[in-house]
C-alpha positions as CSV (number, residue, x, y, z in Angstrom):
1,M,-149.8,-6.7,-44.3
2,A,-146.9,-9.2,-43.8
3,V,-144.4,-8.2,-44.8
4,A,-141.5,-10.5,-46.0
5,K,-138.4,-10.7,-44.0
6,P,-135.3,-10.6,-46.4
7,P,-133.0,-14.2,-45.9
8,A,-129.9,-13.0,-43.5
9,A,-127.6,-12.8,-45.1
10,E,-124.9,-15.5,-44.7
11,E,-122.4,-14.8,-42.3
12,K,-119.3,-15.8,-44.2
13,P,-117.0,-18.0,-41.8
14,K,-114.4,-16.7,-40.3
15,E,-110.9,-17.9,-41.6
16,A,-108.8,-18.7,-38.6
17,K,-106.1,-16.3,-37.8
18,K,-102.5,-18.4,-39.3
19,E,-100.3,-18.3,-36.2
20,E,-97.6,-16.4,-36.7
21,K,-94.2,-18.4,-37.3
22,K,-92.3,-17.5,-35.0
23,P,-88.0,-17.7,-35.4
24,K,-86.1,-20.3,-34.8
25,E,-84.2,-19.5,-32.0
26,E,-80.2,-20.5,-33.1
27,K,-78.2,-22.4,-30.5
28,P,-75.4,-21.2,-29.9
29,K,-72.2,-22.9,-31.8
30,V,-70.8,-25.0,-29.4
31,Q,-66.6,-24.6,-29.5
32,P,-65.5,-27.8,-29.5
33,K,-63.5,-28.9,-26.2
34,K,-60.3,-29.4,-26.3
35,E,-58.9,-32.2,-25.6
36,A,-57.5,-32.7,-22.5
37,K,-54.0,-34.6,-22.8
38,P,-52.9,-37.0,-20.7
39,A,-51.6,-37.0,-17.6
40,D,-48.6,-38.3,-18.1
41,E,-48.4,-36.1,-20.9
42,E,-48.2,-32.7,-18.6
43,E,-45.5,-34.6,-16.7
44,D,-43.3,-35.3,-19.2
45,E,-43.9,-31.9,-20.5
46,D,-43.3,-30.2,-16.4
47,Y,-40.3,-32.4,-16.3
48,D,-38.3,-31.2,-19.6
49,E,-39.4,-27.7,-18.7
50,E,-37.4,-28.5,-15.0
51,K,-34.5,-30.2,-17.1
52,K,-33.8,-27.1,-18.9
53,E,-33.6,-25.4,-16.1
54,K,-31.3,-26.3,-14.4
55,K,-29.5,-27.8,-17.1
56,A,-25.5,-27.7,-15.8
57,P,-24.0,-25.0,-17.8
58,N,-21.4,-25.0,-20.6
59,P,-17.7,-25.8,-18.6
60,L,-16.8,-23.7,-21.0
61,D,-18.7,-20.6,-20.5
62,S,-16.4,-20.8,-17.4
63,L,-12.9,-21.0,-18.8
64,P,-11.2,-18.1,-17.5
65,P,-11.7,-14.9,-19.8
66,N,-8.7,-15.4,-23.2
67,V,-7.1,-13.4,-25.1
68,L,-7.5,-15.0,-28.1
69,V,-11.2,-14.8,-28.7
70,M,-12.9,-17.3,-31.2
71,D,-15.9,-14.8,-32.9
72,E,-12.7,-11.8,-33.3
73,W,-10.0,-15.1,-35.3
74,K,-13.2,-16.0,-37.2
75,R,-14.1,-12.5,-38.6
76,K,-9.7,-12.2,-39.2
77,Y,-9.7,-15.8,-41.1
78,S,-13.2,-14.5,-43.3
79,N,-12.4,-10.9,-43.9
80,T,-8.6,-11.0,-44.4
81,D,-5.8,-12.5,-46.7
82,S,-5.0,-15.6,-44.4
83,R,-0.4,-15.2,-44.8
84,G,-0.4,-11.5,-44.8
85,E,-2.5,-11.0,-41.6
86,A,-4.4,-13.9,-40.1
87,F,-2.0,-16.3,-39.3
88,P,0.6,-12.9,-38.0
89,W,-2.5,-12.4,-35.6
90,F,-3.4,-15.6,-34.5
91,W,-0.2,-17.0,-33.4
92,E,0.5,-13.4,-31.7
93,K,-2.6,-14.4,-29.2
94,W,-1.6,-18.1,-29.2
95,N,1.8,-16.8,-28.1
96,A,0.3,-14.7,-25.5
97,G,-1.9,-16.6,-23.9
98,G,-4.0,-18.0,-26.1
99,K,-2.8,-21.6,-26.0
100,D,-4.0,-22.2,-22.7
101,G,-7.6,-21.6,-23.5
102,F,-7.3,-23.3,-26.9
103,S,-6.4,-26.0,-28.9
104,I,-5.7,-27.2,-32.0
105,W,-5.8,-30.9,-33.6
106,F,-5.9,-32.6,-36.4
107,C,-8.3,-35.2,-37.6
108,H,-7.7,-38.5,-40.2
109,Y,-10.6,-40.4,-41.4
110,K,-10.8,-43.5,-40.5
111,Y,-12.2,-45.9,-44.1
112,N,-10.6,-43.7,-47.0
113,D,-10.2,-46.3,-49.0
114,E,-14.4,-46.4,-49.1
115,N,-13.7,-42.7,-50.5
116,T,-13.8,-43.7,-54.2
117,Q,-17.0,-41.2,-55.6
118,L,-15.9,-37.5,-55.1
119,F,-19.7,-36.2,-54.9
120,K,-20.5,-38.9,-51.9
121,V,-17.2,-37.5,-50.3
122,L,-18.1,-33.8,-50.1
123,N,-21.5,-34.8,-49.5
124,L,-19.7,-37.0,-46.5
125,L,-18.0,-33.4,-45.4
126,S,-21.3,-31.5,-45.3
127,G,-23.5,-33.2,-43.3
128,F,-20.2,-33.4,-41.1
129,C,-20.6,-29.8,-40.7
130,Q,-24.2,-29.3,-40.9
131,R,-24.5,-31.3,-37.5
132,L,-22.3,-29.9,-35.5
133,D,-24.6,-26.8,-34.3
134,K,-23.9,-27.0,-30.9
135,L,-19.9,-26.5,-31.3
136,R,-19.8,-23.6,-33.7
137,K,-19.6,-21.4,-30.3
138,Y,-16.8,-23.4,-29.5
139,G,-14.8,-24.8,-32.9
140,F,-13.3,-24.4,-36.4
141,G,-12.3,-26.3,-38.2
142,S,-10.7,-26.9,-42.1
143,L,-11.7,-30.8,-43.4
144,L,-9.7,-31.4,-46.6
145,L,-10.3,-33.5,-49.6
146,F,-6.6,-34.9,-51.1
147,G,-6.3,-37.4,-53.4
148,D,-8.3,-38.5,-57.2
149,E,-10.9,-40.9,-57.5
150,P,-11.0,-43.4,-56.9
151,R,-8.5,-43.7,-53.5
152,L,-9.9,-40.1,-52.1
153,E,-8.5,-38.8,-48.9
154,I,-10.0,-36.3,-45.9
155,S,-8.2,-35.4,-43.3
156,G,-8.6,-31.8,-41.6
157,C,-7.3,-29.3,-38.5
158,W,-9.4,-27.9,-35.7
159,L,-9.3,-25.3,-32.7
160,F,-10.9,-25.5,-30.3
161,R,-12.2,-24.0,-27.0
162,G,-10.4,-25.9,-24.1
163,T,-7.6,-28.1,-24.0
164,D,-10.0,-31.0,-25.5
165,V,-11.8,-32.1,-27.8
166,P,-15.4,-30.7,-27.0
167,A,-18.6,-32.5,-25.6
168,E,-20.2,-31.3,-28.7
169,M,-17.9,-32.0,-30.9
170,K,-17.9,-36.2,-29.9
171,E,-21.8,-36.0,-29.2
172,C,-21.7,-36.3,-33.1
173,D,-22.1,-39.7,-34.2
174,D,-19.3,-38.7,-37.3
175,Y,-15.9,-38.1,-34.4
176,V,-15.4,-41.6,-34.3
177,G,-14.8,-41.8,-37.9
178,Y,-12.0,-39.9,-37.3
179,D,-8.1,-40.5,-35.8
180,W,-8.0,-37.5,-33.6
181,V,-3.9,-35.9,-33.1
182,K,-3.3,-33.3,-30.6
183,A,-1.1,-30.2,-32.5
184,D,2.5,-29.2,-31.2
185,T,2.9,-26.4,-31.4
186,N,6.2,-26.3,-30.6
187,D,7.1,-28.0,-33.6
188,P,7.8,-25.0,-36.6
189,A,6.7,-27.8,-39.0
190,T,3.6,-28.6,-37.2
191,V,2.6,-24.7,-37.4
192,K,3.4,-24.5,-40.9
193,L,0.9,-27.4,-41.1
194,I,-1.9,-26.3,-39.4
195,E,-1.8,-22.9,-42.2
196,D,-1.4,-25.0,-44.7
197,F,-5.4,-26.9,-43.5
198,W,-6.9,-23.3,-42.9
199,A,-5.4,-21.3,-45.7
200,W,-5.5,-24.1,-48.7
201,N,-2.0,-24.2,-50.0
202,G,1.3,-25.3,-49.8
203,D,2.7,-28.5,-48.9
204,F,0.6,-29.8,-46.6
205,G,3.4,-32.0,-45.0
206,G,4.3,-33.8,-48.9
207,R,1.0,-34.7,-49.6
208,G,0.2,-31.1,-51.5
209,A,0.3,-32.0,-55.0
210,G,-2.9,-34.6,-54.1
211,F,-5.1,-31.1,-52.7
212,H,-7.5,-29.9,-55.7
213,D,-8.9,-27.2,-53.1
214,Q,-11.8,-29.2,-52.1
215,G,-13.1,-29.7,-48.9
216,K,-14.9,-27.6,-45.9
217,V,-14.8,-25.0,-43.5
218,F,-16.5,-25.1,-40.4
219,K,-16.4,-21.6,-39.0
C-alpha cells in the first residue's frame, strides 16, 4: 500500500544578512591656514628691525664719565634732607667737574593767562611729566605753581645731562610752551633760586608768598 509522504516542511526564507555599518571615519580637522602677510607689511617689519639695529647711539651716552651721576643725585634728593645733605653733596660734585657735563635751566610757561583753574593746571603738569619717559635717564626737574585762581603761573628748574636742553625734552610737545633760560651757577642769587625750586620752599626770588606747595617733580 502506498504510504503518503508527509508534506515537505516549508523552508523559511533566509533573512538577508544585515550589512554591518562601518563606523564613519572622522576626517582630520584641518587647521585654518594663517593668512600670509602682504609683502609690503613684511618689508616694513624688516625695515623697522634694521632701523632699530642701526639706530645711532645717544650722544649723551658718549659723553665722558662725570663726577656727578644723575641716579646718585636722584637718590640723594629722595632720601636725604635737601638743604642739610642733598644740596651740599650736589654743589660739591658740581664744582668738582659736574658743570662740565651737566646744565641747569629755568623754564617759564608762556600761556599763564590761561591758567585759571587749579585742577586743570595740575593735570597739565602731570601730562607734561608723563610724556618725558625718554628723558628720565638724562633729566631731573621741579615744576612749581605760583599764585591763586584765577591767576596761576608755572615755572620750573631742571638739571640735564649735557650742556644744552636734550633732544628728549625738545621732542616733547610741551617743550615749546615754555621759555627756557640757562642758569648761571656763578651767581649766588641764582644758586639760591635753584635750591628754592628743588626744596619747594624759600623766597623764590620774591615770589615765595605765591607758592602754596603745589607742583610736580620729575625724577
